[in-house]
N, C-alpha and C positions, 0 to 999 in steps of 0.2 A: 587316797589321792590312787588310783589304776597304778597298772604295769607301767605302760608309756611314760606314765608320767614321772616314776621312781627312775624311768631307762632317761627319760631327756635330766632331770636333775644331776643328774649322776655322771652324765658324758660330759667331753673336755667343752669349757666355758673361753668364752668371748678374752679374755687376758692369754687363752692358750696359746688360743691362731696366734695372736698379736703373736708371741713368744716365739709360732716357728714360721712366721708372715719373714721376720724381722730377723732372725736367724738365713733364714734363707737369703733375703735378700743382701743380708753380710758377706756371704761365702762367698757370689756372683760382682760383688764391688770389689773386693780384696780376691778376686781369682781375678778380675780387671786392669788390678792395679800393680795386684804381681806379675802378668805378663807382658803390662806397660813393660815395669820396672824395666821386666830380664829385654824385652827384647829392644827393646832403645838402646841398652845401654853398651858401655864396649866404646868404639871409634866406630860405631853404624854412624851416622847421620844423614833423619831424611834428607831428601832436595822440598818437599816443598812445606812440610813445617813447621818451623822456626825449632830448633831447640829448650825454648822461654815457653812459648806454647804447652810442650812435649812434659818439661818438671811441671806448667800450673796442671794441666791436668790429673799427673799425674799426684798431684798433694791436695786438691777436690778431691782425688777419687779418693784418698785414704781418709778427710777428711768426711764425707757421708759415707765412708764402713767405719767408720765410731759412731758412724748419730744413727747409725742403724743396728749396731750392738750396743752404744744403751739402751735401745727399743728394747731388745732381746732381754738384755738385762730384767730393767726395771719392769720388765712382764712376767718378767718368770720370777720377779719376786714378791710383788703383788698377786699373783696367784699362791691360792692358799690353798690350793690339794697337794702340791711339797710344798715342806717345808722349807722357804732357803733365806737365810739372811747376805747382806752387803757381804760377809767377810768370805762367805760364795763366793764370791765374783771378785773375788781379788789374792785369797790365800788361796792356790792352786791345792788339791786335792783335801782336803776342808773337809768339806761335804759329805752328810753320811746316805745323799743319795748319789745310786751310781757313779763312785766315787770318782774311779779313774777316766771314766768317755766329761764324766764332767771337770773334771778341775787339765785335764786338755787342752778344752776353752778354756777355761781362766791362764792357762800360764798362754794362751796364743794369744789372748787380753791384753796381760801383761803385756808382752817381747812386744805390740803395737803400741800399746800408752811410752813403753821405752823410746821408740823408734818417732813417733812425733814429741814429745819431751824433749829429745835431744835435738827434732832438725826443727824446733820454737830457738835452742843456740848454738846453733851449728857454730855463729863465726867465729864463738869462745871456745866454743868445744875444741877443733879445729877439725882441718876436713879428714883429717887420714883415723883419727877417732872416731869421727860421723858417720863416717862409713863401716866403721867394721862393724860399731850398733848397727845401721842400716842391714847391714847382711844378715839380723836378726828377723824383720818384716819378710825375710825368704822362709825363715821356717817356721810364722802364725800359720802360710797358705795349709799346708799339711798339716797339721796342731788345730785346726776346724775342720776345716775336713773326713780327723777322724770320729773329732768330737764331735757332729754332727749328725754324724755314718750310727755312730755308738752310742748315742745319749736318741738321739729322731726322732720319732715316735715311725714318722709316715715316710721312711728310709726305706718300706721297702714298696712302697709304691710306683706304678711306671713313671710318674712324674719325677717322681723328685731321683729315682734311676739316671732316668739323660738325664734331669738336669749336672747329677755327683756326674756321669762319665763327663759332661757337655767341661765341664770347669778341668779333670784332667785331665784328657784332651789341649787343652785351653795351655797351658801352666807349659806340659808338657811335648808342644810343637814351638815352640817359645820357650827353653830351652838348647831344643835341639839348633833352630835357628839361631841363636846365641852362641850354643858351639860352633858351627858351621862359621859362623862370620869371625869365629876368633882365631888368632894368628897363632902359628906356632909356638911360639916366648907359652903359652895359656896354654900349657900338653896335661901337666898333673889336671890343670882342673878341669878340661875335659875329660879325661877321661874319669876325676870322679862325678862329673857333673853327667855324664854322661852316666853311669853304674846310677846312680839315684833318680833321672828318667827315667830308666829299663826299669826299676828296684819296684820304684812307690805304686804306680798302677795293678802290678803283678801280687804288689802286697793286698793292695782293698781289692783286688778282686777278692783275693781267697777271704778277706776277712769278712765280708761281704756274706760270702759262699756260704762259709764256718758260720755265721755270726747272724746278724739282722736280716736273714731271707731264709736264718730257717728258726720254724717253731722253735716256740717257748725264750727269744730268747730275752723278755716281760721279763720270765725268770734268771737269767743265766747274765745278762749285766751288771750286774756286778751294787745292786743297785737295794738299798733299806726304804722303804717308801712309807709313808704315812697311812694308806692300807694296808693290806692285806691285796695280792695278786687272783686275777678269777677270771676265768679265763675268756668272760666277755672284751675287759681288761687288753688280755692281749690279742685278740683279735680291731679289738682299736688299733693293738700299737702297744698297748701296755702299758701300763702305769707314767702318767708322763710326768 
């Protein structure tokens, strides 16, 4: 077997590409879901679109996000390059592979499942309790964002960086829009929301600059992989 064949055999499998694509699409859909939820919340009522239409779109986006998350998880487990189990998909920080960054994704998935499950029994649960749980959906997004940035092997690609920046800008803009529409009685929420909208992008930029965008991130990503890391693997973005 020649060198080219060996390099091809050692390269990413179709499952790996499906995992990355599923995760990227899920992040975009989750961003759209969060932006819609933030921007359309409160007392703001659009004139040309009925509230039930917005609610239906919000629900459908959530379900579509879950579908791509399932694709992301199933293909990651099916890909034998890194040994992941079903427990790793539901039990945060249980995996030996990039424990912290994979755990953030698992935690985001669990929170999303909790939101969707309580939405199905919203009438029995009560509006106040359901809203309390529904706020968890906003925590899903930053967890998923840092999960993708820390675990993803194509984080440093220009297109992926542009997509990450666009998702972050969309959520920050939605938060500022919501804060602008909020009344003076929501002063505390406006302060904390404004602080979060300022701090999160700065944390993300600092993390990218000192983590995934620097050489050797594959060896520093809190990773225990099934194969030893190599310079070639680092050029591909590190162990998958």
